[in-house]
C-alpha positions in Angstrom: -37.3 12.2 -16.5 -35.1 13.6 -13.8 -32.7 11.3 -12.0 -32.6 11.4 -8.2 -29.2 12.8 -8.0 -30.1 15.7 -10.4 -32.4 17.1 -7.7 -29.8 17.1 -5.0 -28.6 20.6 -3.8 -24.8 20.0 -3.4 -24.0 23.4 -2.0 -26.3 23.2 1.1 -25.0 19.7 1.8 -21.3 20.9 1.7 -22.3 23.9 3.9 -23.9 21.7 6.5 -20.9 19.3 6.5 -18.5 22.2 7.0 -20.5 23.4 10.1 -19.7 20.1 11.7 -16.0 20.9 11.8 -14.7 18.6 14.5 -16.7 15.6 13.6 -15.9 16.0 9.9 -12.2 16.5 10.6 -12.0 13.3 12.7 -13.9 11.4 10.1 -11.8 12.6 7.2 -8.6 11.7 9.1 -10.0 8.3 9.9 -10.8 7.6 6.2 -7.4 9.0 5.2 -5.5 6.8 7.6 -7.6 3.7 6.6 -6.7 4.4 2.9 -3.0 4.7 3.7 -3.0 1.5 5.6 -5.2 -0.5 3.1 -3.2 0.4 0.1 0.3 -0.1 1.6 -0.9 -3.2 3.6 -2.4 -4.9 0.6 0.8 -4.2 -1.4 2.9 -5.8 1.3 0.5 -8.7 1.6 0.7 -9.2 -2.1 4.5 -9.3 -2.0 4.6 -11.8 0.9 2.1 -14.0 -0.8 4.3 -14.0 -4.0 7.2 -15.2 -1.7 5.1 -17.9 -0.1 3.8 -19.2 -3.5 7.0 -19.2 -5.5 8.3 -22.7 -6.4 11.7 -23.7 -5.1 12.5 -26.0 -8.1 12.7 -29.2 -6.0 10.1 -31.9 -5.3 9.0 -30.3 -1.9 6.0 -32.6 -1.0 8.1 -35.8 -1.2 11.5 -34.8 0.3 12.7 -35.0 3.9 16.1 -34.4 5.5 17.9 -35.8 8.5 21.2 -35.4 10.2 23.6 -38.3 11.0 26.1 -37.3 13.7 29.1 -39.6 14.5 30.4 -39.4 18.1 33.1 -42.0 18.4 36.8 -41.8 17.7 36.6 -44.7 15.2 33.7 -43.2 13.2 34.6 -42.9 9.5 32.4 -40.1 7.9 33.0 -41.1 4.2 32.6 -44.8 4.8 29.4 -44.2 6.8 28.0 -41.8 4.2 28.7 -44.1 1.2 27.1 -47.1 3.1 24.1 -45.1 4.2 23.4 -43.7 0.7 23.9 -47.1 -1.0 21.4 -48.7 1.3 18.9 -45.8 1.2 18.9 -45.9 -2.7 17.9 -49.5 -2.5 14.8 -49.0 -0.4 11.6 -49.6 -2.3 9.9 -46.3 -1.4 12.8 -44.1 -2.0 13.5 -42.5 -5.4 17.0 -41.3 -4.5 19.0 -39.8 -1.7 22.1 -37.5 -1.5 24.3 -36.1 1.1 24.3 -32.3 1.1 24.5 -29.5 3.7 22.6 -27.0 1.5 19.2 -27.1 0.0 16.3 -24.6 -0.4 15.2 -23.2 3.0 18.2 -24.7 4.8 19.7 -21.3 5.5 23.3 -22.7 5.1 25.7 -22.6 2.2 28.3 -20.6 0.3 28.0 -18.0 -2.4 30.3 -17.7 -5.3 31.0 -14.8 -7.8 30.7 -16.1 -11.4 32.3 -14.5 -14.4 32.5 -15.2 -18.2 35.9 -13.6 -18.4 38.7 -13.8 -15.8 39.8 -10.7 -14.1 38.8 -8.5 -11.1 37.5 -5.8 -13.3 34.9 -8.1 -15.0 31.2 -8.1 -14.2 30.2 -10.9 -11.7 27.0 -12.8 -11.1 26.5 -14.1 -7.5 25.2 -17.6 -7.1 24.5 -20.0 -4.3 26.9 -23.0 -4.2 25.5 -26.5 -4.0 27.7 -29.6 -3.6 26.0 -32.7 -4.9 27.0 -36.2 -6.3 25.7 -37.8 -9.5 22.4 -38.6 -7.7 21.7 -35.0 -6.6 19.6 -33.9 -9.6 17.3 -36.9 -9.2 17.2 -36.6 -5.4 16.1 -33.0 -5.5 13.7 -33.6 -8.4 15.3 -31.0 -10.6 14.5 -30.6 -14.3 17.7 -30.9 -16.5 16.9 -28.8 -19.7 20.2 -29.0 -21.5 23.5 -30.9 -21.2 24.2 -33.8 -19.0 24.2 -34.9 -15.3 27.5 -35.5 -13.5 29.1 -38.9 -13.7 30.4 -40.8 -10.7 34.0 -40.3 -11.8 33.6 -36.5 -11.8 32.4 -36.4 -8.2 35.1 -35.4 -5.7 34.8 -36.9 -2.2 36.6 -34.4 0.0 37.4 -33.5 3.6 36.9 -29.8 4.6 40.7 -29.3 4.2 40.8 -30.5 0.6 40.5 -27.5 -1.7 40.7 -29.4 -5.0 38.2 -27.8 -7.4 36.0 -29.8 -9.9 36.3 -29.1 -13.6 32.6 -29.1 -14.4 29.4 -27.5 -13.0 25.7 -27.3 -13.6 23.9 -23.9 -13.4 20.4 -22.7 -13.3 18.6 -21.0 -16.2 18.7 -17.7 -14.1 22.5 -17.9 -13.9 22.8 -18.8 -17.6 20.7 -15.7 -18.6 22.6 -13.4 -16.3 26.0 -14.6 -17.6 25.4 -15.1 -21.3 22.2 -13.0 -21.9 20.5 -15.9 -23.7 17.7 -18.4 -23.4 19.3 -20.9 -25.8 20.4 -23.2 -23.1 22.1 -25.7 -25.4 24.5 -22.9 -26.5 25.6 -22.4 -22.9 26.6 -26.0 -22.4 30.4 -26.4 -22.9 31.3 -22.8 -22.1 33.8 -21.9 -19.4 33.0 -19.8 -16.5 35.3 -18.4 -13.8 34.6 -18.8 -10.1 35.7 -16.2 -7.6 38.4 -15.1 -10.1 40.4 -18.1 -9.1 38.9 -21.3 -10.6 37.4 -22.2 -13.9 34.8 -24.8 -14.7 33.0 -25.9 -17.8 29.2 -25.7 -17.8 28.0 -29.3 -18.2 24.3 -28.8 -17.8 21.4 -26.3 -17.2 18.6 -27.0 -14.7 15.3 -25.2 -14.9 15.3 -23.9 -11.3 17.0 -24.4 -7.9 16.5 -21.7 -5.3 19.3 -20.6 -3.0 19.3 -21.8 0.6 18.2 -18.3 1.8 16.7 -15.3 0.2 19.2 -12.6 -0.8 17.2 -9.8 -2.4 16.8 -10.4 -6.1 19.3 -13.4 -6.3 17.4 -16.4 -4.9 17.0 -18.1 -8.3 20.9 -18.0 -8.9 22.5 -21.4 -8.1 25.5 -23.4 -9.3 26.0 -27.1 -8.6 29.5 -28.7 -8.2 30.2 -32.5 -8.3 31.6 -32.5 -4.7 30.8 -34.2 -1.4 32.3 -32.9 1.7 32.6 -35.4 4.5 32.2 -34.5 8.1 31.3 -36.3 11.3 27.8 -34.7 11.0 26.2 -35.5 7.6 23.0 -34.2 6.2 20.9 -36.6 4.1 18.2 -35.4 1.7 15.9 -38.2 0.7 13.2 -38.1 -1.9 10.3 -40.6 -1.3 7.8 -41.9 -3.8 4.5 -40.1 -4.2 2.4 -40.3 -1.0 5.0 -42.4 0.8 6.7 -39.6 2.8 5.5 -40.4 6.3 6.0 -44.1 6.0 9.5 -43.8 4.4 10.6 -41.2 7.0 9.8 -43.7 9.8 11.5 -46.6 8.0 14.6 -44.6 7.3 15.0 -43.2 10.8 14.6 -46.7 12.3 17.1 -48.3 9.8 19.8 -45.6 10.2 19.4 -45.6 14.0 20.1 -49.4 14.1 22.6 -49.8 11.3 25.5 -47.9 12.9 25.8 -47.5 16.7 28.6 -45.0 16.3 26.3 -42.1 15.3 23.0 -40.6 16.3 20.1 -39.6 13.9 18.4 -36.2 14.6 16.6 -33.3 13.0 14.3 -35.5 10.9 12.1 -33.0 9.1 10.2 -32.8 5.8 10.9 -29.9 3.4 7.3 -28.7 3.8 7.8 -28.4 7.6 11.1 -26.5 7.1 9.4 -24.2 4.6 6.7 -23.3 7.0 9.4 -22.5 9.6 11.3 -20.3 7.2 8.2 -18.5 6.0 6.7 -18.2 9.5 7.5 -14.5 9.8 5.9 -13.8 6.4 2.7 -15.6 7.4 2.7 -13.7 10.8 3.2 -10.4 8.9 0.3 -11.2 6.6 -2.0 -12.1 9.5 -1.1 -9.0 11.5 -1.7 -6.7 8.4 -5.1 -8.4 7.7 -6.1 -7.8 11.3 -5.1 -4.2 11.2 -6.8 -3.6 7.9 -10.0 -5.2 9.0 -9.9 -3.4 12.4 -9.4 0.0 10.7 -12.1 -0.7 8.2 -14.6 -1.6 10.9 -13.7 1.5 12.9 -14.1 3.7 9.8 -17.5 2.0 9.0 -18.6 2.7 12.5 -17.6 6.3 12.3 -19.4 6.9 9.0 -22.5 5.0 10.2 -22.5 7.0 13.5 -22.3 10.3 11.8 -25.0 9.4 9.3 -27.3 8.2 12.2 -26.6 11.4 14.1 -27.6 13.5 11.1 -30.8 11.5 10.6 -31.8 12.1 14.3 -30.8 15.8 14.1 -32.7 16.4 10.9 -35.8 14.3 11.7 -38.2 17.2 11.3 -36.4 18.6 8.3 -36.7 15.2 6.6 -40.5 15.1 7.3 -40.9 18.6 6.0 -39.1 17.7 2.8 -41.3 14.7 2.4 -44.4 16.9 2.9 -43.1 19.3 0.2 -42.9 16.5 -2.4 -39.5 14.8 -1.9 -39.9 11.0 -2.4 -38.1 8.2 -0.6 -35.4 8.0 -3.3 -34.6 11.7 -2.9 -34.0 11.2 0.8 -31.9 8.1 0.2 -29.9 9.9 -2.5 -29.3 12.9 -0.1 -27.5 10.7 2.5 -25.5 8.8 -0.1 -24.3 12.1 -1.6 -23.2 13.3 1.9 -21.3 10.1 2.3 -19.6 10.4 -1.1 -18.5 13.9 -0.4 -17.1 12.9 3.0 -15.3 9.9 1.6 -13.9 11.9 -1.3 -12.4 14.4 1.1 -10.9 11.6 3.2 -9.6 9.9 0.1 -7.8 13.1 -1.1 -6.0 13.4 2.2 -5.5 9.6 2.3 -3.7 9.5 -1.1 -1.1 11.9 0.4 -0.9 9.7 3.5 -0.5 6.5 1.5 2.4 8.0 -0.6 4.0 9.5 2.4 3.9 6.1 4.2 5.3 4.4 1.2 8.2 6.8 1.0 9.0 6.1 4.7 8.8 2.3 4.1 11.1 2.5 1.0 13.7 4.6 2.9 13.6 2.6 6.1 13.0 -1.0 4.9 14.0 -0.9 1.2 10.4 -1.9 0.1 9.5 -1.2 -3.5 7.5 1.8 -4.5 3.8 1.6 -4.1 2.0 0.9 -7.4 -1.0 3.2 -8.0 -3.2 0.1 -8.5 -3.2 -0.5 -4.8 -4.3 3.1 -4.1 -7.2 2.6 -6.5 -8.1 -0.7 -4.8 -8.2 1.2 -1.5 -10.3 4.0 -2.9 -12.8 1.4 -4.3 -13.0 -0.3 -0.9 -13.6 2.9 1.0 -16.4 4.1 -1.3 -18.0 0.6 -1.0 -17.5 0.7 2.7 -19.0 4.1 3.1 -22.1 3.2 1.0 -22.7 0.1 3.1 -22.1 1.9 6.3 -24.6 4.7 5.3 -27.2 2.2 4.0 -29.0 1.5 7.3 -29.2 5.2 8.6 -30.3 6.2 5.1 -33.0 3.6 4.9 -34.3 4.8 8.3 -34.4 8.4 7.0 -36.1 7.3 3.8 -39.0 5.8 5.8 -39.7 8.9 7.9 -43.2 10.1 7.2 -44.3 13.9 7.4 -46.9 13.0 10.0 -44.4 11.1 12.2 -41.8 14.0 12.0 -44.5 16.5 13.0 -45.7 14.4 16.0 -42.2 13.9 17.3 -41.6 17.6 17.8 
């Protein structure tokens, strides 16, 4: 039994398509451009989604932050901070609280260069610097995998002018791996590391994850925590509420702090989830724009394919009827138009692969994006073949139902 495609004459089909030079050229370029945009667009979307979905290491759903700003001459930052934190930690709906100017998504903080050996000629590992007291690990909701937390006696309460450096620190697993090339976290505890080729500290503990306050390329998982609290007139409190108690706790804390000390004002009360949305707003916008562009180009390409197929059905109305009279069945006519579409799409895809790789070379050079994996080109190719078949389906079904008598009467 002969399959429908085995009775297709490919050479006449190709010859017919080549005679439609302008229409074919425009359609091929349309398909090529669509493939280039789909493959690179989906790759960029995938990267952005990875960024949006990566965990920060902290208990995001239950944490909020606020700023306490003193404005009188008699305002004592350290006394105010210690009194505030002591009271906040006693509130029934609060797990813990800490004063810190840096946290994931805050966009503020310092970076240090870490080394296992002193000397300017030694390899360094960059890490975001966090300053927390003994309650910081619990307030952020971090997972301590090895070693111990800070003790109250190790925490240094300092003004900005005080440069005394602590003797211990806690690092993330990412820093531990980069410095010591090991996943045996217990073996890292107790080792000495050097900070900015000036100070030395002993690793007291290892936490699973704590993202940097902002996103330097490839370094966001590198963080180091020092037992320090820097006192300023404007303090930033990070407060972790009990599960499902965030809104109620936020209102209670804002009311209490606003009334407890008339020498300061409470402002910038925000949840971590809100701050995260603000930070990743450009990424969400980029994903939305790319999806709109991909969808629009796909629709335009589908309309072009469907339009050309419909034009060919009208133009060959009599020829289709004659073929039916000579013995061609409906499946033969259907197969003919599908083969035409596959040939057109294949030509566009061949050009589109060149466009896609060229566009990626441009993006790599101009915006330091990674190279485009071939997987995304194959996804784009599959989408275009599917799009072409669906766009051709209605005109092909119309052609399939043309009867010999109808074609003869219409002439």
